[in-house]
C-alpha positions as CSV (number, residue, x, y, z in Angstrom):
1,X,-23.2,-15.3,-3.3
2,X,-24.4,-11.8,-2.3
3,X,-22.3,-8.7,-3.2
4,X,-21.5,-8.0,0.5
5,X,-20.2,-11.6,1.0
6,X,-18.0,-11.3,-2.1
7,X,-16.5,-8.1,-0.8
8,X,-15.8,-9.5,2.6
9,X,-14.1,-12.6,1.2
10,X,-12.0,-10.4,-1.1
11,X,-10.8,-8.4,1.9
12,X,-9.9,-11.1,4.3
13,X,-6.7,-13.0,4.0
14,X,-6.1,-16.7,4.7
15,X,-3.5,-17.8,7.2
16,X,-0.1,-18.6,5.7
17,X,2.3,-21.2,7.0
18,X,3.1,-20.4,10.6
19,X,2.7,-16.6,10.2
20,X,0.7,-14.8,12.9
21,X,-1.4,-13.1,10.3
22,X,-1.6,-13.1,6.4
23,X,1.5,-11.6,4.9
24,X,1.4,-9.2,2.0
25,X,3.8,-6.9,0.1
26,X,4.0,-3.1,-0.3
27,X,6.1,-2.0,-3.2
28,X,7.5,1.5,-3.4
29,X,9.3,0.7,-6.7
30,X,12.5,2.0,-5.2
31,X,15.3,3.1,-7.6
32,X,18.9,2.7,-6.3
33,X,21.9,4.9,-7.3
34,X,23.3,3.6,-10.6
35,X,20.0,2.0,-11.5
36,X,17.1,3.2,-13.7
37,X,13.3,3.2,-13.3
38,X,13.2,0.4,-15.8
39,X,15.4,-1.7,-13.5
40,X,13.1,-0.9,-10.6
41,X,10.0,-1.9,-12.6
42,X,11.6,-5.2,-13.7
43,X,12.3,-5.9,-10.0
44,X,8.6,-5.3,-9.3
45,X,7.7,-7.9,-11.9
46,X,10.1,-10.4,-10.3
47,X,8.8,-9.5,-6.9
48,X,5.1,-9.9,-7.6
49,X,5.8,-13.2,-9.2
50,X,7.8,-14.3,-6.1
51,X,5.0,-13.1,-3.9
52,X,2.4,-15.0,-5.9
53,X,4.4,-18.2,-6.0
54,X,5.2,-18.1,-2.3
55,X,1.6,-17.4,-1.2
56,X,1.7,-13.8,-0.1
57,X,-1.9,-12.5,0.1
58,X,-1.8,-9.2,-1.7
59,X,0.6,-6.8,-3.5
60,X,0.1,-3.0,-3.3
61,X,1.8,-0.1,-4.9
62,X,2.0,3.3,-3.3
63,X,1.5,6.7,-5.0
64,X,4.5,9.1,-4.6
65,X,5.5,12.1,-6.6
66,X,8.7,14.1,-7.3
67,X,11.0,11.6,-5.5
68,X,13.8,10.3,-7.7
69,X,14.2,7.2,-5.6
70,X,10.5,6.1,-5.8
71,X,9.1,5.3,-9.3
72,X,5.5,4.7,-8.3
73,X,3.9,7.9,-9.4
74,X,1.3,6.1,-11.4
75,X,-0.1,3.1,-9.4
76,X,-2.8,2.2,-11.9
77,X,-0.3,2.0,-14.8
78,X,2.0,-0.2,-12.7
79,X,-0.8,-2.4,-11.5
80,X,-1.9,-3.0,-15.1
81,X,1.6,-4.2,-15.9
82,X,1.7,-6.4,-12.8
83,X,-1.7,-7.9,-13.6
84,X,-0.3,-9.0,-17.0
85,X,2.4,-11.0,-15.2
86,X,0.3,-12.7,-12.5
87,X,-2.8,-14.9,-12.2
88,X,-3.9,-15.2,-8.6
89,X,-2.5,-12.6,-6.2
90,X,-4.6,-9.6,-5.2
91,X,-3.2,-6.3,-6.6
92,X,-4.0,-2.8,-5.4
93,X,-3.0,0.7,-4.4
94,X,-1.6,1.4,-1.0
95,X,-2.6,3.9,-1.9
96,X,-4.0,6.3,-4.4
97,X,-4.1,9.8,-2.9
98,X,-7.7,10.8,-3.5
99,X,-7.3,14.6,-3.2
100,X,-4.8,14.5,-6.1
101,X,-7.4,13.1,-8.6
102,X,-11.0,13.5,-9.8
103,X,-13.1,10.7,-8.3
104,X,-14.4,9.8,-11.8
105,X,-10.9,9.3,-13.1
106,X,-10.1,6.9,-10.2
107,X,-13.3,5.0,-10.8
108,X,-12.5,4.6,-14.5
109,X,-8.9,3.5,-13.8
110,X,-9.8,0.9,-11.3
111,X,-12.8,-0.3,-13.2
112,X,-10.4,-0.9,-16.0
113,X,-8.1,-2.8,-13.8
114,X,-10.9,-4.9,-12.4
115,X,-11.9,-5.8,-16.0
116,X,-8.2,-6.8,-16.6
117,X,-7.9,-8.9,-13.4
118,X,-11.5,-9.7,-12.2
119,X,-11.8,-10.3,-8.5
120,X,-8.1,-9.3,-7.8
121,X,-8.1,-5.5,-7.4
122,X,-8.1,-3.5,-4.2
123,X,-8.5,0.3,-4.2
124,X,-6.7,1.7,-1.2
125,X,-7.2,5.5,-0.7
126,X,-5.1,8.0,1.2
127,X,-5.8,11.6,2.2
128,X,-2.2,13.0,2.1
129,X,-0.7,14.3,-1.1
130,X,2.2,11.7,-1.2
131,X,4.6,14.5,-1.9
132,X,5.6,18.1,-0.9
133,X,3.3,21.1,-1.0
134,X,4.6,22.6,-4.3
135,X,4.2,19.3,-6.1
136,X,0.7,18.8,-4.6
137,X,-0.2,22.2,-5.9
138,X,1.0,21.2,-9.4
139,X,-1.0,18.0,-9.3
140,X,-4.2,19.6,-8.0
141,X,-3.9,22.9,-9.9
142,X,-4.7,24.8,-6.8
143,X,-2.8,26.5,-3.9
144,X,-5.6,25.6,-1.4
145,X,-4.2,22.2,-0.5
146,X,-6.2,21.8,2.7
147,X,-9.3,22.1,0.7
148,X,-8.8,18.6,-0.8
149,X,-7.9,17.0,2.5
150,X,-10.9,18.6,4.2
151,X,-13.2,17.4,1.5
152,X,-12.0,13.8,1.7
153,X,-15.2,12.3,3.0
154,X,-17.2,14.0,0.2
155,X,-14.7,12.9,-2.4
156,X,-14.9,9.3,-1.0
157,X,-18.7,9.4,-1.2
158,X,-18.6,10.6,-4.8
159,X,-16.1,7.9,-5.8
160,X,-18.2,5.2,-4.2
161,X,-21.2,6.3,-6.1
162,X,-19.3,6.3,-9.4
163,X,-18.0,2.7,-8.6
164,X,-21.6,1.6,-7.8
165,X,-23.3,3.7,-10.4
166,X,-26.0,4.8,-8.0
167,X,-26.2,8.6,-7.9
168,X,-29.8,9.4,-6.9
169,X,-32.3,11.0,-9.3
170,X,-31.8,14.7,-9.6
171,X,-28.1,14.6,-8.9
172,X,-26.0,16.5,-11.5
173,X,-23.9,13.3,-12.0
174,X,-26.9,11.0,-12.4
175,X,-26.3,10.5,-16.1
176,X,-22.5,10.2,-15.8
177,X,-21.1,6.7,-15.6
178,X,-17.7,5.2,-14.9
179,X,-16.9,2.8,-17.6
180,X,-16.0,0.0,-17.2
181,X,-18.6,-0.3,-14.5
182,X,-22.1,-1.4,-13.5
183,X,-23.8,0.7,-16.2
184,X,-22.7,-1.8,-18.8
185,X,-25.0,-4.4,-17.1
186,X,-28.0,-2.2,-17.7
187,X,-27.3,-1.8,-21.4
188,X,-29.1,-4.1,-23.9
189,X,-27.3,-7.4,-23.7
190,X,-25.3,-6.3,-20.7
191,X,-24.0,-8.8,-18.1
192,X,-23.3,-7.8,-14.5
193,X,-19.7,-8.3,-13.3
194,X,-19.7,-10.0,-9.9
195,X,-16.9,-7.9,-8.6
196,X,-16.2,-4.3,-7.7
197,X,-12.8,-3.2,-6.3
198,X,-13.0,-3.2,-2.5
199,X,-12.3,0.2,-0.9
200,X,-9.7,0.5,1.8
201,X,-8.9,3.7,3.8
202,X,-5.2,4.3,4.5
203,X,-3.8,6.6,7.3
204,X,-1.0,7.5,9.6
205,X,-3.2,9.3,12.2
206,X,-6.7,9.1,13.7
207,X,-8.7,10.8,10.9
208,X,-8.9,7.9,8.5
209,X,-9.1,5.4,11.3
210,X,-12.3,7.0,12.6
211,X,-13.7,7.4,9.1
212,X,-13.0,3.8,8.1
213,X,-14.6,2.6,11.3
214,X,-17.7,4.8,10.9
215,X,-18.1,3.5,7.3
216,X,-17.4,-0.1,8.1
217,X,-14.4,-0.2,5.7
218,X,-11.1,-2.1,6.1
219,X,-8.3,0.1,7.4
220,X,-4.6,0.1,6.5
221,X,-2.2,1.9,8.9
222,X,1.3,3.2,7.9
223,X,3.2,1.7,10.8
224,X,6.4,1.9,8.8
225,X,6.6,5.6,9.1
226,X,4.2,6.4,12.0
227,X,4.9,3.7,14.5
228,X,4.1,5.8,17.6
229,X,0.5,6.2,16.3
230,X,-0.2,2.6,15.4
231,X,-1.9,1.3,18.5
232,X,-3.9,4.5,19.2
233,X,-5.1,4.5,15.6
234,X,-6.1,0.9,15.6
235,X,-7.9,1.3,18.9
236,X,-9.8,4.3,17.5
237,X,-10.7,2.3,14.3
238,X,-12.0,-0.6,16.3
239,X,-13.9,1.6,18.7
240,X,-15.5,3.5,15.8
241,X,-16.4,0.5,13.7
242,X,-19.9,0.1,12.5
243,X,-20.9,-3.1,10.6
244,X,-21.6,-2.5,7.0
245,X,-22.4,-4.3,3.8
246,X,-18.7,-4.8,3.3
247,X,-17.5,-6.0,6.8
248,X,-19.3,-7.3,9.8
249,X,-16.3,-6.7,12.0
250,X,-13.1,-4.6,11.8
251,X,-10.2,-5.6,9.6
252,X,-6.9,-3.8,10.1
253,X,-3.8,-4.1,8.0
254,X,-0.5,-2.5,9.0
255,X,2.4,-1.6,6.7
256,X,5.7,-2.8,8.2
257,X,9.2,-2.0,7.2
258,X,11.2,-5.2,7.3
259,X,14.4,-6.6,5.7
260,X,16.0,-10.0,6.2
261,X,19.4,-11.0,5.1
262,X,21.5,-14.1,5.4
263,X,23.7,-12.3,7.9
264,X,22.7,-9.7,10.5
265,X,25.6,-7.5,9.5
266,X,24.4,-7.3,5.9
267,X,20.9,-6.4,7.0
268,X,22.3,-3.5,9.1
269,X,24.3,-2.3,6.1
270,X,21.2,-2.3,3.9
271,X,18.9,-0.5,6.3
272,X,21.6,2.2,7.0
273,X,21.5,3.0,3.3
274,X,17.7,3.2,3.3
275,X,17.8,5.4,6.4
276,X,20.3,7.8,4.6
277,X,17.8,8.0,1.8
278,X,15.1,9.1,4.4
279,X,17.5,11.6,5.9
280,X,17.9,13.3,2.5
281,X,14.2,13.2,1.8
282,X,13.3,14.7,5.2
283,X,15.8,17.5,4.7
284,X,14.6,18.5,1.3
285,X,17.2,16.6,-0.7
286,X,15.4,13.6,-2.2
287,X,17.5,11.4,-4.4
288,X,18.1,7.8,-5.5
289,X,18.5,5.2,-2.7
290,X,22.3,5.2,-1.9
291,X,24.4,2.1,-1.9
292,X,25.5,0.6,1.4
293,X,29.1,1.6,0.6
294,X,28.0,5.3,0.2
295,X,26.1,5.1,3.5
296,X,29.0,3.6,5.4
297,X,31.3,6.4,4.1
298,X,28.8,9.2,4.8
299,X,29.5,11.5,7.8
300,X,26.2,11.8,9.7
301,X,25.7,14.9,11.8
302,X,24.6,14.3,15.4
303,X,21.0,15.3,14.4
304,X,21.1,13.0,11.4
305,X,22.4,10.1,13.5
306,X,19.6,10.6,16.0
307,X,17.1,10.4,13.1
308,X,18.7,7.3,11.7
309,X,18.6,5.6,15.1
310,X,15.0,6.5,15.6
311,X,14.0,5.5,12.1
312,X,15.8,2.1,12.2
313,X,14.3,1.3,15.6
314,X,11.1,0.7,13.7
315,X,12.6,-1.3,10.9
316,X,12.5,-5.0,11.6
317,X,15.8,-6.3,10.3
318,X,18.4,-9.0,10.8
319,X,18.5,-12.7,10.1
320,X,15.3,-14.5,9.0
321,X,14.7,-15.7,12.5
322,X,15.2,-12.2,14.0
323,X,12.8,-10.8,11.4
324,X,10.2,-13.5,12.1
325,X,10.4,-12.8,15.8
326,X,10.0,-9.1,15.3
327,X,7.0,-9.6,13.0
328,X,5.4,-12.0,15.5
329,X,5.8,-9.5,18.3
330,X,4.4,-6.7,16.3
331,X,1.3,-8.7,15.3
332,X,0.8,-9.6,19.0
333,X,1.2,-6.0,20.2
334,X,-1.1,-4.5,17.6
335,X,-3.6,-7.3,17.0
336,X,-3.3,-6.5,13.2
337,X,-5.3,-8.8,10.9
338,X,-2.6,-8.6,8.2
339,X,1.0,-7.5,7.9
340,X,2.1,-5.8,4.7
341,X,5.8,-5.8,4.4
342,X,7.9,-3.2,2.6
343,X,11.6,-3.6,2.0
344,X,13.5,-0.4,1.1
345,X,17.0,-1.3,-0.2
346,X,19.4,-0.1,-2.8
347,X,19.4,-3.3,-4.9
348,X,16.5,-5.2,-6.3
349,X,18.3,-8.5,-5.6
350,X,18.4,-7.6,-1.9
351,X,14.7,-7.0,-1.7
352,X,13.9,-10.2,-3.5
353,X,16.2,-12.2,-1.2
354,X,14.5,-10.6,1.8
355,X,11.1,-11.7,0.9
356,X,12.3,-15.2,0.0
357,X,14.0,-15.5,3.5
358,X,10.8,-14.3,5.2
359,X,8.7,-16.7,3.3
360,X,11.1,-19.5,4.2
361,X,11.1,-18.5,7.9
362,X,7.3,-18.8,8.0
363,X,7.1,-22.0,5.9
364,X,5.2,-20.4,3.1
365,X,4.8,-22.8,0.2
366,X,7.5,-23.2,-2.4
367,X,6.6,-23.4,-6.1
368,X,6.5,-26.9,-7.5
């Protein structure tokens, strides 16, 4: 099988049960009030095992910084941990924020992950910092934050060359190699690995949509926090798409915020708590995810209530049948090739139960 065929097969998901598109998981490793990061990471292990056993297609972790309620600042470290607890499910970043890192470092990290879990690693890349401006400056050691975002296409090209080990003769990096990587196959006794982590571009606006289309890469859109831009961005991606060695036609994934509970009232309680967490984040007061009881007792200002109503309008929540209906409708409206579900809740047990209920609603396989 040729390299381009391998990459295409690794990107595309297979249909699952009666789902309208392959279903996947986006994990923010959320930390609830009264819980620790260790608790959240244990939940991630339980969740990735559930996702693998129930036939979800892939499991991604997103890079965030300086947010007490989100313990996913180091996706590569978390993915290595999850790889040790799984055998089949695809694992990846949704995403790594490329301007925060040297491309060589990312190539080395994900080359290592690929060596740990051959043929199961995705490398999703974002252009935003995944945090506030001050934290981004601390990460990048510069106050010129726009410089990294503006250089994103150049950084992406450099990262791709490190992953493929194909800098041209005369390039200053020609003798620099990302290890683990292809250079090992050219060493005496070396054997070529058949896999290289597929690249995905992530976005919440048109920039990455257009770039992903022009490069013929798969595209993941953050519908869960930029719903108004979903259809225009996907249209732009499809219009811009040029066939490549990776894909011969567009492949678009969308991140979806969804939470199912046994009773509709309980689902509403849980998403209210998650919305309060977003209110605090958006007003410069990030913290742990509050409990439903704290959210019910909180006195929202009129402006905060408007934000909550607007935010929760894009969170598909309710009973399993209601969530299934919402996901079906979203897939139909957007034409997405894959739905990646994120469930933000105070308790890990609530998140696990939500994915179980969604899997049941779609008839995903149950473990023997």
